C-alpha positions as CSV (number, residue, x, y, z in Angstrom):
1,M,48.1,-123.5,134.7
2,D,48.2,-123.1,138.5
3,L,48.5,-119.7,141.0
4,S,51.3,-121.9,142.7
5,S,53.3,-122.2,140.0
6,I,53.0,-118.7,138.9
7,F,54.0,-117.2,142.0
8,K,56.9,-119.6,142.0
9,V,58.2,-118.0,139.1
10,V,57.6,-114.4,141.0
11,S,59.4,-115.6,144.2
12,A,62.6,-116.8,142.1
13,Q,62.6,-113.6,140.1
14,L,62.5,-111.5,143.3
15,T,65.0,-114.0,145.2
16,D,67.5,-113.5,142.3
17,Q,67.1,-109.8,142.3
18,K,67.0,-109.5,146.3
19,T,70.2,-107.6,146.6
20,V,69.6,-104.9,144.0
21,L,66.1,-104.3,145.3
22,N,68.0,-103.7,148.8
23,E,70.3,-101.3,147.4
24,A,67.4,-99.7,145.7
25,D,65.6,-98.8,149.0
26,E,67.2,-95.9,150.5
27,Y,64.8,-95.5,153.2
28,N,65.2,-99.1,155.0
29,H,67.4,-101.1,152.8
30,D,65.5,-104.2,153.0
31,H,62.6,-103.8,150.5
32,G,64.2,-107.2,148.6
33,D,64.0,-109.1,151.7
34,N,60.4,-107.5,152.3
35,M,59.5,-108.9,148.8
36,V,60.8,-112.3,148.9
37,Q,59.0,-112.9,152.0
38,I,55.8,-111.8,150.9
39,F,56.3,-113.9,147.6
40,N,56.9,-116.6,149.4
41,L,53.8,-116.3,151.9
42,I,51.7,-116.1,148.7
43,Q,53.2,-118.9,147.3
44,N,52.8,-121.0,150.1
45,A,49.2,-119.7,150.9
46,V,47.9,-120.4,147.2
47,S,49.4,-123.9,147.9
48,K,47.6,-124.8,150.8
49,K,44.5,-124.1,149.0
50,S,45.4,-125.6,145.4
51,D,42.3,-127.4,145.2
52,E,39.9,-124.9,145.7
53,P,38.9,-122.0,143.0
54,V,41.3,-119.2,142.2
55,V,39.1,-116.8,143.8
56,N,39.5,-118.5,147.2
57,Q,43.3,-119.0,146.7
58,L,43.7,-115.3,146.6
59,T,41.5,-114.3,149.1
60,Y,43.4,-116.6,151.4
61,A,46.8,-115.4,150.2
62,S,45.3,-111.6,150.5
63,Q,44.5,-112.4,154.4
64,V,47.9,-114.3,154.9
65,V,49.9,-111.5,153.6
66,K,48.0,-108.8,155.7
67,K,48.0,-110.8,158.9
68,E,52.1,-111.9,158.4
69,S,53.9,-109.1,157.1
70,Q,53.3,-105.5,158.0
71,S,55.5,-103.6,155.7
72,G,54.2,-100.7,153.4
73,S,54.6,-103.4,150.3
74,A,52.7,-105.9,152.0
75,K,49.6,-103.7,152.5
76,L,49.5,-103.0,148.8
77,L,50.1,-106.5,147.7
78,A,47.4,-107.8,150.4
79,Q,45.1,-105.2,148.6
80,G,46.2,-106.0,145.3
81,L,45.6,-110.1,145.8
82,A,42.0,-109.2,147.1
83,D,41.3,-107.0,144.0
84,A,42.4,-110.0,142.2
85,A,40.0,-112.4,143.9
86,L,37.0,-109.9,142.9
87,N,38.4,-109.5,139.3
88,F,38.5,-113.6,139.1
89,S,35.2,-114.2,140.2
90,D,33.7,-114.6,137.0
91,K,37.0,-115.4,134.9
92,D,39.3,-118.7,134.8
93,L,42.9,-118.6,135.1
94,Q,43.9,-118.8,131.5
95,P,47.6,-117.5,129.6
96,D,45.0,-114.6,128.1
97,T,43.9,-113.5,131.7
98,L,47.4,-113.2,133.3
99,G,47.3,-109.5,132.6
100,L,44.5,-109.2,134.5
101,L,46.3,-110.9,137.5
102,V,49.4,-108.3,137.1
103,Q,47.3,-105.2,136.7
104,S,45.3,-106.4,139.9
105,L,48.5,-106.9,142.0
106,L,49.9,-103.6,140.8
107,N,47.1,-102.0,142.2
108,V,45.7,-100.6,139.1
109,K,42.1,-99.6,139.8
110,Q,39.2,-99.7,137.7
111,E,36.2,-97.7,137.8
112,E,32.9,-98.6,139.4
113,A,30.9,-97.3,136.4
114,P,33.6,-97.1,133.5
115,K,33.2,-95.7,130.1
116,K,34.2,-98.3,127.4
117,E,36.5,-96.2,125.6
118,Q,38.5,-95.2,129.0
119,G,40.0,-98.5,129.3
120,D,40.5,-99.8,125.6
121,L,44.0,-99.1,125.3
122,L,45.4,-100.8,128.3
123,G,43.2,-103.8,128.4
124,S,43.8,-104.3,124.4
125,L,47.8,-104.1,125.5
126,L,47.4,-106.7,128.3
127,S,45.5,-109.0,126.3
128,G,47.3,-109.0,123.0
129,L,50.6,-110.0,124.9
130,A,48.9,-113.2,125.8
131,G,47.4,-113.4,122.0
132,K,43.8,-112.2,122.7
133,K,42.0,-110.3,120.1
134,E,41.8,-106.8,120.4
135,A,38.2,-106.5,119.9
136,E,37.6,-109.5,122.6
137,A,40.5,-107.4,125.1
138,A,38.6,-104.4,124.9
139,E,35.1,-105.8,126.2
140,S,36.8,-108.2,129.0
141,E,39.3,-106.3,130.8
142,P,39.0,-104.0,133.3
143,K,38.8,-100.0,132.7
144,L,40.8,-97.5,134.0
145,G,39.5,-93.7,134.9
146,V,40.7,-91.0,132.7
147,D,43.4,-89.9,135.0
148,E,45.0,-93.8,135.3
149,L,44.7,-94.0,131.6
150,M,46.2,-91.0,130.6
151,R,49.3,-91.4,132.4
152,A,49.5,-95.1,131.3
153,G,49.1,-93.9,127.8
154,L,51.7,-91.3,127.7
155,A,54.0,-94.0,129.7
156,Y,53.3,-96.4,127.1
157,F,53.9,-94.1,123.9
158,Q,57.1,-92.6,125.5
159,A,58.7,-95.8,126.2
160,K,57.8,-96.8,122.7
161,Q,59.7,-93.9,121.3
162,D,62.3,-94.5,123.3
163,G,63.0,-97.9,121.8
164,S,61.3,-100.4,124.4
165,S,59.8,-103.8,123.4
166,D,56.0,-103.7,123.9
167,V,56.4,-105.4,127.4
168,E,58.6,-103.3,128.8
169,A,56.3,-100.3,127.7
170,L,53.3,-102.1,128.9
171,I,55.0,-102.5,132.1
172,G,55.8,-98.9,132.4
173,A,52.5,-98.0,131.6
174,L,51.5,-100.3,134.3
175,L,53.7,-98.8,137.0
176,A,52.6,-95.2,136.0
177,A,49.1,-96.3,137.1
178,S,50.3,-98.0,140.3
179,P,51.0,-96.8,143.4
180,M,54.2,-99.1,143.3
181,G,55.5,-96.7,140.6
182,Q,55.9,-93.7,143.0
183,S,59.1,-94.9,144.4
184,K,62.2,-96.7,142.8
185,H,62.6,-99.7,144.7
186,R,58.7,-100.8,144.4
187,S,59.0,-99.8,141.0
188,M,61.8,-102.3,140.4
189,S,60.0,-105.0,142.3
190,G,56.8,-104.0,140.4
191,S,58.6,-104.4,137.1
192,L,60.0,-107.8,138.3
193,I,56.6,-108.9,139.5
194,A,54.8,-108.0,135.9
195,N,57.8,-109.4,133.9
196,A,57.4,-112.9,135.4
197,I,53.8,-113.2,135.1
198,L,53.6,-111.8,131.6
199,G,56.4,-114.0,130.8
200,F,54.4,-117.0,132.1
201,A,51.5,-115.8,129.7
202,K,53.5,-115.5,126.5
203,A,55.1,-119.0,127.4
204,G,51.8,-120.5,128.2
205,N,50.1,-119.3,125.0
206,K,52.8,-120.9,122.4
């Protein structure tokens, strides 16, 4: 498993939905174009550092996106990549840690001094999709603040009541706690990113 393969899948998903994302962008009508460009930059960046640790790949990709793309979405993703680098400083890239990559890219922040119970729900959900035991998930995933957890939890349970699958409900919960969930077009691209990576995680865990 490597970042280049993961981001190649994400780029393909975004390219496939580029026109739809452009249409959803009521302001500049170019969100799809921007997202494809950004993830092409990310994929190329991690490919260049493929022989280095994941932390270095993510850090370099963050620097490239920050330098090469000036859109609001690029700034969010550059920060997300930087957060991912920090979060993977003591973790390996495995099927059961890809949920953490999604959480980081979507800018779902953790507290500096979290309380254990505040992050158990979403951490367990993320890891559960990749097959990690709930008890392990609660200990290893980053913890959300109270406000973020409340929004995420409510979004998750509402989605489940509406008949959404576990994956759809989880992604809705993540976007509820993410700045990318605050606009229609970014919410759509965030969902595509999460679906692509979590799908990669599920496939890798079979």
